[in-house]
C-alpha positions in Angstrom: -37.4 38.5 -15.0 -36.6 41.2 -12.4 -36.5 45.0 -12.4 -33.0 46.4 -12.2 -32.4 48.2 -8.9 -29.5 50.4 -8.3 -27.6 50.3 -5.0 -28.9 53.6 -3.7 -32.5 52.6 -4.5 -32.8 50.2 -1.6 -34.3 51.9 1.5 -32.6 51.5 4.8 -35.7 50.2 6.7 -36.1 47.7 9.6 -38.9 46.3 11.7 -38.2 46.6 15.4 -40.1 44.3 17.8 -39.3 44.5 21.6 -41.6 41.5 22.4 -41.4 38.8 19.7 -43.5 36.5 21.8 -46.6 37.5 23.7 -49.2 35.8 26.0 -52.5 36.0 24.2 -54.3 35.1 27.5 -52.7 38.0 29.4 -54.5 41.3 28.9 -51.4 43.2 30.2 -49.1 41.7 27.6 -49.1 44.2 24.8 -47.8 43.3 21.3 -45.5 46.0 19.8 -43.7 46.5 16.6 -42.5 49.4 14.5 -41.2 50.3 11.1 -37.9 52.3 11.3 -36.1 54.2 8.5 -32.5 55.3 8.9 -30.4 58.0 7.3 -30.3 59.0 4.5 -33.7 57.3 4.0 -35.8 58.8 6.8 -39.4 59.1 5.7 -42.8 59.6 7.3 -44.4 57.6 4.4 -44.6 54.4 6.6 -47.5 52.0 6.9 -48.2 49.2 9.3 -50.6 46.3 8.9 -51.3 42.6 9.0 -49.6 40.6 6.3 -51.8 37.5 6.2 -54.9 36.1 7.8 -53.7 33.6 10.4 -57.1 32.9 11.9 -58.3 36.4 13.0 -59.3 37.8 9.6 -57.8 40.5 7.4 -60.2 43.4 7.5 -59.6 47.1 7.6 -56.9 49.5 6.4 -53.3 49.8 7.3 -52.3 52.5 9.7 -50.2 55.5 8.5 -48.2 58.4 9.9 -51.3 60.5 10.5 -52.6 57.9 12.9 -49.7 58.6 15.2 -50.7 59.7 18.7 -54.2 58.1 18.4 -56.0 55.2 20.0 -57.4 53.2 17.1 -61.1 52.6 16.7 -62.7 50.2 14.3 -61.7 50.2 10.6 -58.0 49.4 10.7 -56.2 46.0 10.5 -55.5 46.3 14.3 -58.1 45.7 17.1 -59.8 48.7 18.7 -57.9 50.0 21.6 -54.6 49.7 19.9 -52.4 52.8 19.8 -50.0 54.3 17.3 -46.9 56.3 18.0 -44.9 58.3 15.4 -41.3 59.1 16.4 -38.9 61.5 14.7 -35.2 61.5 15.8 -32.0 62.4 14.0 -31.0 58.8 13.7 -34.3 57.5 12.5 -38.0 58.0 11.8 -40.4 55.4 13.1 -44.1 54.4 13.2 -45.0 52.1 16.0 -48.1 50.2 17.0 -49.1 48.8 20.4 -51.7 46.1 19.8 -54.3 46.1 22.5 -53.4 43.6 25.2 -57.0 42.4 25.5 -57.3 41.4 21.9 -56.2 37.8 22.4 -55.1 36.0 19.2 -55.1 39.3 17.3 -51.8 40.1 19.1 -49.9 37.4 17.2 -49.5 36.6 13.5 -47.8 38.0 10.4 -47.4 41.7 10.2 -45.7 44.2 7.8 -44.3 47.6 7.4 -43.9 49.5 4.1 -41.7 52.5 3.8 -41.6 54.7 0.7 -39.4 57.6 -0.2 -39.5 59.2 -3.6 -39.8 56.3 -6.1 -38.3 53.7 -3.7 -40.3 51.4 -1.5 -39.4 48.7 0.9 -41.8 46.0 2.3 -40.7 44.0 5.4 -42.5 41.3 7.4 -42.4 40.0 10.9 -43.9 37.0 12.8 -45.0 37.6 16.3 -45.6 34.3 18.1 -47.6 33.3 21.2 -46.1 32.1 24.4 -47.0 28.6 25.6 -48.2 27.6 22.1 -49.6 24.2 21.2 -47.4 24.2 18.1 -44.2 26.1 17.7 -41.9 26.6 14.6 -38.3 25.6 14.9 -37.4 28.7 12.8 -39.5 31.8 12.5 -38.1 32.8 9.1 -36.2 30.7 6.5 -34.5 32.0 3.4 -34.2 29.7 0.4 -33.2 30.2 -3.2 -34.6 29.0 -6.5 -34.0 25.2 -6.9 -33.4 24.6 -3.2 -35.0 21.9 -1.1 -36.5 23.2 2.2 -38.1 21.5 5.2 -40.4 23.5 7.6 -40.6 21.8 11.0 -42.6 22.4 14.2 -42.5 21.0 17.7 -45.7 20.1 19.5 -47.1 18.0 22.3 -50.2 17.3 20.2 -50.8 14.1 18.2 -49.2 14.9 14.9 -51.9 13.2 13.0 -54.2 16.1 13.9 -51.9 18.8 12.4 -52.8 20.7 9.3 -50.9 23.3 7.2 -51.7 26.4 5.2 -49.7 28.8 2.9 -51.0 32.3 2.7 -54.4 31.1 4.1 -54.7 28.3 1.6 -54.8 24.7 2.7 -51.9 22.4 2.0 -53.5 18.9 2.0 -50.2 17.1 1.5 -49.1 18.5 4.9 -51.9 17.0 6.9 -50.8 14.8 9.7 -47.2 15.9 9.6 -44.9 17.9 11.8 -42.6 18.7 8.9 -43.3 20.0 5.4 -40.7 19.4 2.7 -40.8 21.6 -0.4 -38.6 20.4 -3.3 -37.3 22.5 -6.1 -38.3 25.9 -4.6 -40.2 28.4 -6.7 -41.0 32.0 -5.7 -44.6 31.1 -5.6 -43.7 28.9 -2.6 -42.8 32.0 -0.6 -45.2 33.3 2.1 -46.7 32.7 5.5 -47.0 29.1 6.6 -49.1 27.9 9.4 -49.2 24.5 11.2 -52.1 23.9 13.6 -54.7 21.7 15.1 -56.9 24.8 15.7 -56.2 28.3 14.4 -56.7 29.8 17.8 -53.5 31.9 18.0 -51.6 29.2 19.8 -50.2 27.6 16.6 -47.1 27.7 14.6 -46.6 30.7 12.1 -43.5 31.0 10.0 -42.3 32.8 6.9 -40.5 31.4 3.9 -38.4 33.9 1.9 -37.5 32.8 -1.6 -34.6 34.5 -3.5 -35.5 34.9 -7.1 -32.2 33.2 -8.2 -30.2 30.1 -7.3 -28.0 30.5 -4.3 -24.8 31.7 -6.0 -26.5 33.9 -8.6 -28.2 37.3 -9.0 -29.2 39.7 -11.7 -31.9 40.0 -14.4 -31.3 36.5 -15.7 -29.5 35.1 -12.7 -26.2 34.9 -14.6 -24.0 37.0 -12.3 -22.1 35.5 -9.4 -22.8 36.7 -5.9 -20.1 38.2 -3.7 -19.2 36.4 -0.5 -21.3 37.5 2.4 -20.0 36.8 5.9 -21.7 36.3 9.3 -25.0 35.1 7.9 -25.3 37.8 5.3 -27.3 36.9 2.1 -26.8 38.0 -1.5 -29.7 40.1 -2.7 -30.9 38.4 -6.0 -31.6 41.8 -7.7 -28.6 44.0 -6.8 -26.0 41.4 -5.8 -25.5 43.4 -2.5 -25.0 41.5 0.8 -28.0 42.0 3.1 -26.6 41.9 6.6 -28.3 40.3 9.7 -28.9 42.4 12.8 -25.6 43.5 14.4 -23.4 43.4 11.3 -22.6 45.9 8.5 -20.3 46.4 5.5 -20.3 45.5 1.9 -19.6 41.8 2.9 -21.2 41.9 6.4 -17.8 41.3 7.9 -17.9 44.1 10.5 -19.6 43.2 13.8 -21.3 46.1 15.6 -22.1 44.4 18.9 -25.4 43.7 20.6 -26.6 47.3 21.1 -26.5 48.7 17.6 -28.7 48.0 14.6 -29.8 49.4 11.2 -27.9 49.0 7.9 -25.1 51.2 9.2 -25.5 50.2 12.8 -26.5 53.9 13.4 -29.3 53.1 15.8 -28.8 52.1 19.5 -31.2 50.2 21.8 -29.9 52.0 24.9 -27.4 54.8 25.6 -26.8 53.4 29.0 -23.6 51.5 29.5 -24.0 47.7 29.7 -27.5 47.6 28.2 -28.2 45.7 25.0 -30.9 44.8 22.5 -31.7 41.6 24.4 -35.3 40.6 24.1 -35.7 42.4 20.8 -36.2 41.0 17.3 -35.1 42.9 14.2 -36.2 42.4 10.6 -34.0 44.0 7.9 -35.1 43.9 4.3 -35.3 40.6 2.6 -33.7 38.2 1.9 -32.2 38.2 5.5 -35.4 37.8 7.4 -36.0 38.3 11.1 -33.5 37.4 13.9 -32.4 38.3 17.4 -29.6 40.9 17.7 -26.1 39.4 17.5 -25.3 37.5 20.7 -28.9 36.3 21.5 -31.3 33.7 20.4 -34.6 32.0 21.5 -38.3 32.7 20.8 -38.1 35.8 23.0 -34.5 36.7 21.9 -33.4 36.7 25.5 -31.0 33.7 25.6 -27.2 34.4 25.3 -25.2 32.4 22.7 -23.4 29.4 24.2 -20.0 28.0 23.4 -18.7 28.7 20.0 -22.0 30.1 18.7 -22.3 33.8 17.8 -24.0 36.3 15.6 -27.7 37.1 14.9 -29.8 34.4 16.5 -26.6 32.6 17.4 -26.7 31.1 14.0 -22.9 31.3 13.3 -20.0 29.1 14.4 -16.6 30.5 15.6 -13.6 28.8 14.1 -10.9 30.2 16.3 -9.0 28.8 19.3 -10.7 28.5 22.6 -11.3 31.8 24.4 -11.2 34.0 21.3 -14.9 33.6 20.3 -17.0 36.7 21.0 -20.7 35.6 21.0 -21.6 38.9 19.4 -19.1 39.4 16.6 -17.3 36.1 16.3 -13.5 35.6 16.3 -11.6 38.7 17.1 -8.3 37.1 15.9 -6.4 33.9 15.5 -5.1 31.4 15.8 -7.8 29.7 13.7 -9.1 26.2 14.0 -7.9 23.6 11.4 -9.3 24.3 7.9 -9.9 28.0 8.5 -7.9 31.1 7.9 -8.2 34.9 7.8 -8.0 37.5 10.6 -11.5 36.6 11.7 -11.2 32.9 10.8 -14.1 33.2 8.4 -12.4 31.7 5.3 -12.1 28.0 4.6 -8.8 26.5 3.5 -10.7 23.8 1.7 -14.3 22.5 1.5 -15.9 19.2 2.3 -16.9 17.1 -0.7 -20.1 18.5 -2.2 -19.4 22.1 -1.2 -17.4 25.0 -2.8 -16.9 28.8 -2.4 -14.9 31.1 -0.1 -16.8 29.9 2.9 -18.1 26.7 1.4 -21.5 28.2 1.1 -22.5 26.6 -2.2 -23.5 23.1 -3.2 -22.0 21.2 -6.1 -24.4 20.1 -8.9 -22.4 17.5 -10.9 -23.9 14.6 -12.8 -21.4 11.9 -12.2 -19.7 12.9 -8.9 -20.5 14.4 -5.6 -17.5 16.8 -5.7 -16.6 19.9 -7.8 -13.9 22.5 -7.9 -13.6 24.0 -4.4 -13.3 27.5 -5.9 -15.4 27.6 -9.0 -18.0 24.8 -8.7 -16.8 23.4 -12.0 -17.5 19.7 -12.5 -14.5 17.6 -13.7 -16.8 15.6 -16.0 -18.1 18.7 -17.6 -21.6 17.5 -17.0 -24.1 19.2 -14.7 -26.7 17.3 -12.6 -30.1 17.1 -14.2 -31.8 20.5 -14.0 -28.6 22.5 -13.7 -26.5 24.4 -16.2 -23.6 26.9 -16.6 -19.9 26.5 -16.2 -20.3 26.2 -12.5 -23.6 24.2 -12.7 -25.3 26.8 -10.6 -28.0 28.0 -13.0 -31.3 26.3 -12.3 -32.7 25.4 -15.7 -36.3 26.2 -16.5 -38.9 23.4 -16.5 -42.6 23.2 -16.1 -44.5 22.8 -12.9 -47.9 23.3 -14.4 -49.4 20.7 -16.7 -49.2 21.2 -20.4 -52.6 21.4 -22.1 -53.8 19.8 -25.3 -56.7 21.2 -27.2 -58.3 21.3 -30.7 -57.8 17.6 -31.2 -58.8 16.3 -34.7 -58.1 13.0 -36.5 -54.6 14.3 -37.5 -53.8 17.4 -35.4 -53.6 18.5 -31.8 -52.5 21.8 -30.3 -50.2 21.9 -27.2 -49.9 24.9 -24.9 -47.0 25.0 -22.4 -45.6 28.5 -21.8 -43.1 28.7 -18.9 -43.7 31.4 -16.2 -41.2 32.5 -13.7 -42.3 31.8 -10.1 -45.1 29.5 -11.1 -42.8 27.1 -12.9 -39.4 25.7 -11.9 -36.0 27.2 -12.4 -34.9 30.5 -13.9 -35.5 32.1 -17.3 -36.1 33.6 -19.6 -37.2 30.7 -21.8 -35.3 31.0 -25.1 -37.0 28.1 -26.8 -39.0 25.0 -26.3 -38.7 21.4 -27.4 -42.0 19.6 -28.0 -41.7 15.8 -28.0 -44.4 13.5 -29.1 -45.0 9.9 -30.1 -47.9 7.4 -30.4 -48.1 4.5 -27.9 -46.9 2.2 -30.7 -43.7 4.1 -31.3 -40.5 3.7 -29.3 -38.9 7.1 -29.9 -40.2 10.6 -29.6 -40.3 13.1 -32.5 -38.8 16.4 -31.4 -39.8 19.9 -32.7 -37.9 23.0 -31.6 -39.9 26.3 -31.4 -39.8 29.7 -29.8 -43.6 29.8 -29.4 -45.4 28.6 -26.3 -48.2 27.0 -28.4 -47.5 24.4 -31.1 -49.8 22.3 -33.3 -48.7 18.8 -34.0 -49.8 17.7 -37.5 -49.8 14.6 -39.7 -50.9 12.3 -36.9 -52.9 9.1 -37.6 -56.6 8.9 -36.5 -57.6 7.1 -33.3 -54.0 7.1 -31.9 -53.1 7.8 -28.3 -50.3 10.4 -28.4 -47.8 11.1 -25.6 -46.6 14.6 -25.4 -43.9 16.3 -23.2 -42.0 19.6 -23.3 -38.5 20.8 -22.5 -38.0 24.5 -21.7 -34.6 25.8 -22.8 -32.5 28.8 -21.6 -29.7 30.4 -23.5 -26.4 30.0 -21.6 -23.2 31.2 -23.3 -24.9 31.4 -26.7 -26.4 27.9 -26.6 -29.8 26.8 -25.6 -29.7 24.4 -22.7 -32.9 22.5 -21.8 -34.3 21.7 -18.4 -35.9 18.5 -17.3 -39.0 16.9 -19.0 -42.4 18.1 -18.2 -45.0 15.6 -17.0 -46.1 13.5 -20.0 -49.7 14.2 -21.1 -51.7 11.9 -23.4 -54.5 12.6 -25.8 -56.2 10.4 -28.5 -56.8 11.7 -32.0 -60.4 11.2 -33.1 -61.4 9.0 -36.0 -61.8 10.5 -39.5 -65.3 11.0 -40.8 -66.1 7.7 -42.5 -66.6 7.8 -46.3 -70.1 7.5 -47.9 -71.4 4.0 -48.2 -71.7 2.9 -51.8 -72.7 -0.3 -53.7 -75.9 -0.8 -51.7 -77.8 -3.8 -53.2 -80.2 -6.4 -52.1 -81.6 -9.9 -52.6 -85.3 -10.1 -51.7 -87.8 -12.7 -50.7 -91.5 -12.3 -49.8 -90.8 -11.2 -46.2 -87.1 -10.3 -46.0 -84.3 -8.6 -47.8 -80.6 -9.4 -47.7 -78.7 -6.1 -48.0 -75.0 -5.8 -48.8 -72.7 -2.9 -49.7 -69.0 -2.1 -50.2 -67.1 -2.2 -47.0 -65.8 1.2 -45.6 -62.3 1.4 -44.3 -61.2 4.1 -41.8 -57.7 3.5 -40.7 -57.6 1.6 -37.4 -60.9 2.9 -36.4 -63.8 0.5 -36.0 -66.5 1.1 -38.5 -70.1 0.1 -37.8 -73.2 0.7 -40.0 -76.5 2.1 -39.2 -79.3 0.6 -41.4 -82.6 2.4 -41.8 -85.6 1.6 -43.9 -89.1 2.8 -44.6 -92.1 1.2 -46.2 -93.2 3.4 -49.1 -95.6 1.2 -51.1 -97.7 -1.7 -49.7 -98.7 -4.6 -51.9 -97.5 -2.5 -54.8 -100.9 -0.7 -54.7 -101.2 1.6 -51.7 -98.6 4.4 -51.2 -97.7 4.8 -47.6 -95.3 6.9 -45.6 -94.5 4.8 -42.5 -91.9 5.9 -40.0 -88.3 5.3 -40.7 -87.1 2.3 -38.7 -83.5 2.2 -37.4 -82.1 -1.3 -37.2 -79.2 -0.2 -35.0 -75.5 -0.9 -35.3 -74.2 -3.5 -37.8 -70.6 -4.6 -37.7 -70.4 -6.3 -41.1 -71.2 -4.9 -44.6 -74.4 -6.9 -44.9 -77.7 -7.2 -43.1 -81.0 -9.0 -43.4 -84.2 -7.1 -42.9 -86.9 -9.6 -41.7 -90.7 -9.6 -41.1 -91.3 -7.4 -44.1 -94.5 -7.2 -46.1 -94.7 -9.2 -49.3 -94.9 -7.6 -52.7 -94.0 -4.2 -51.2 -91.5 -1.5 -51.9 -89.0 -0.1 -49.3 -86.6 2.8 -49.2 -83.3 1.9 -47.5 -80.1 3.8 -46.5 -76.9 2.8 -44.7 -74.5 5.1 -42.9 -70.9 4.3 -41.7 -70.0 5.4 -38.2 -66.6 5.5 -36.3 -66.5 6.5 -32.6 -69.9 8.2 -32.9 -68.8 10.2 -35.9 -71.1 9.5 -38.8 -70.3 9.7 -42.4 -72.5 10.7 -45.3 -75.5 8.3 -45.7 -75.6 6.2 -48.8 -77.9 7.1 -51.7 -81.4 6.0 -51.2 -81.9 2.4 -52.3 -85.4 1.3 -53.3 -86.1 -2.5 -53.3 -89.2 -4.7 -53.6 -90.1 -7.9 -51.7 -91.4 -10.8 -53.8 -95.0 -11.9 -54.1 -96.1 -14.3 -51.4 -95.9 -17.9 -52.6 -93.5 -17.2 -55.5 -90.9 -19.2 -53.7 -91.2 -21.1 -50.5 -90.1 -19.4 -47.3 -87.9 -22.4 -46.7 -86.2 -21.9 -50.0 -85.4 -18.3 -49.4 -84.4 -19.0 -45.8 -81.9 -21.5 -47.2 -80.6 -19.0 -49.7 -80.3 -16.3 -47.0 -78.4 -18.5 -44.7 -75.9 -19.2 -47.5 -75.6 -15.5 -48.3 -75.1 -14.5 -44.7 -72.4 -17.2 -44.1 -70.4 -16.2 -47.2 -71.0 -12.4 -47.4 -67.9 -11.5 -45.3 -65.7 -13.6 -47.6 -67.2 -12.1 -50.7 -66.6 -8.6 -49.3 -63.0 -9.4 -48.7 -62.6 -9.5 -52.5 -64.6 -6.2 -52.8 -67.5 -7.3 -55.0 -69.6 -4.6 -56.4 -73.4 -4.6 -56.5 -73.3 -5.7 -60.1 -70.9 -8.6 -59.3 -73.4 -9.7 -56.6 -76.2 -9.8 -59.0 -74.2 -11.8 -61.6 -73.2 -14.3 -59.0 -76.7 -14.7 -57.6 -78.4 -14.5 -61.0 -81.1 -12.4 -59.5 -82.7 -9.1 -60.5 
């Protein structure tokens, strides 16, 4: 599911942005950001560009190191008049762009930097927001994990019924008229740049959703390994299991606070060498999955507001749990005593967790079927049963199941082929899929038949014709040597077609001067309705003149008998009958040749009387399956 990445293969790269909000109506307000690489990963192979079209287009090329020192003309992702600076210091190498102040809405949006060294590459994104926006996000970046539920919210003075949403420049109709967009059961395909707007004029909300490729506690190729504890807002990388630290913190577990003037993976870069100055007003974006934040000790859209009270850390997102007076708004608690329920020299560890949470810092949610609580240390559910959609000893593995609709093709009277392959990112949960369970039943049946297969396509056989079949699929993942299946897919239905009706046999007749009563053996076709098409053709008139009149189709007949009327006396006709089910026709009967009687041989009234008797009784006679010979014996006719 993921490529294995070694610890030393992750580049130390950061986006630096000294003005995370700009006034798009002020030509003197320049938008600036840069891609920085720190030791030992300094490289000049850095590019800058626009991540997504947020209303201004996405034309042109990225800018590169060789653009440094130049004022940009047309042809790049940045407006003409923008300038690029390339900087080379011992502590870092950086490529910086100043977006032209007179470019209006092009100064804001989603931007990126990509740094490459040898075979390693790092892509990082940033959102630069407008000042005095009509719609503003509550959070610029949000990090979620597979299986999480996330709500993106905005604040606005506009009528919320006028709001619309986009993801990566694609409309989200279900978000229309809402100031909050909830995404359940997160997939990696939900990641990207979200916009909420009335008009995409640059004064609207732009935010980024980062999705880790594993559930919260897991990392690794199949999301089986447990993450380490990451302190101070650090987040476990889903590929390596390393803690990615927010701005102002470092260490294998992000427990070391660097203060508000140092940044980079090892805090080796300073904002100012002058005493007392800080990184206030600057936003930093380390590699995912951390996302962007103000330096430790500051928050706000412009990163210039100091943390208040017991808040500390990057973006003031953390809470101190030490006694009054010992909370440093940059690095947290510098020592005890700790508040009730917390321990450790920095008061970061929980003595116990509230119900529904577990882990060293109560950072994980329990997923138990019959109770809200789990083991406070392992996540194990006392009942032994995980909540629907979760598996593993700690119930922290998001089981695979289908988001996309299963497809049913090649439907015959007895078979249908079902396609349902699970795809990571597009479908729910984590893989790989070790097997599938295909469940099906007809509408008349109360229980499903289950077939287990490792293939992502399966043909269901031995079905009955003209039956509506319900089909659903479970995707299974091997956990501890056993296949554990995720939730049901959406049920899809398809109806088998009718079998081709058999050939009509036993076609016979009783004739009068101007009519013929036809009858034949009834054709059965399961529960499919059978109708009959009757065709005839005059081939000899008055037994003298050969003719070749057109074939006349009498249309659909629902019984195994029919009377042809208004025929010519003493004439010969060629007749055929075909059985049809659901527009599927069987083989036509053998041609039957019959002759009407001479005019006056019997009165019309007599034959009308006989015909009425025949027609009223023919269905009863067919129920005992009379052959043509039997008909003639009963009627004592030709």
